[in-house]
N, C-alpha and C positions, 0 to 999 in steps of 0.2 A: 652768358654762362648758364648752364643747366642747373636748376635748383633741385638737389636730390630729395627734397622734402615736398615736392609737388606731385600730386596725383595725376596720372596720365590715363586718358580714356583707352580702354582695351579695344574699343570699337575701331579706332583709327591708328593705333600704334601698338606694337608688340615688343616685349623685352628681347634681349639677345638669348640665344640658346644656352641653357644652363645658368642663367643669371639668377641670383638670389633676389627675391622681391617680397614686398607686402602686396597683397591683392584683396580686393573687396567685392563682394556680391551683395546687392541690396536684399536678396532673399535669404542669404545664408550667413553672411558676416564677414569679418576681416581675418586674414591669416598671414603668416610668414611662411614662405616656401621657395620654390624654384619654378622656373619656366622651362618647358621642353617642347620640342617639335617631334612628334611621334607620327610618322607617316602611316596611314591606314587607308584602306579603300572604302571604309564605311563610316568614318567619323571625322570631325574636325581635328586636324593634326596638332593644333596649338593647345597645350595643356599647362595648367597651373597646378602644382602638387605640393602637399604638405603632409604632416603626420595624420591629418584629419581626412585625407582623401585627395581626389583628383577632380578638377573642374575643367571643362572645355572653355576656351576663351569666350565662347558665346554666353557663358554663364557668369563671367567676370565683368564687372562694370568699370573698375579702375585698378591700376597697379602703380607701384612706386618702387624704385630701386632700394634694396636693403643696404643700409650703411650702419655698421656696428657702432661707429662713433656717434651717430645721431639716433640710436634706437630708443632713447627716452623722450624724443621730441618729434613724434609722429602727428601731423595734423589729421583731423578727422576727414574722411572722404567727402567729396561733394554729395549732396542729397542724403547724407547720413541722418537716420532717424533712430534714436535709442529705443530699445524694447523694454519699457518699464511702465 
């Protein structure tokens, strides 16, 4: 059975179109948003978006399905290093 609290590598697997997710970029941080496929002739069509902006899947290291019931129990992403 799939554990919804497990981070998935964005390099090898993508969420479903319109799926609500948490996503993490080592260079930018962690966000809650959605995944969309936006066909374009000039860019990567796989996009992670939130109120803070849009990232190509090339810029996202890991993602995890959003589950409202588990929103208070999110494990830290692999390779997470706090900025303090």
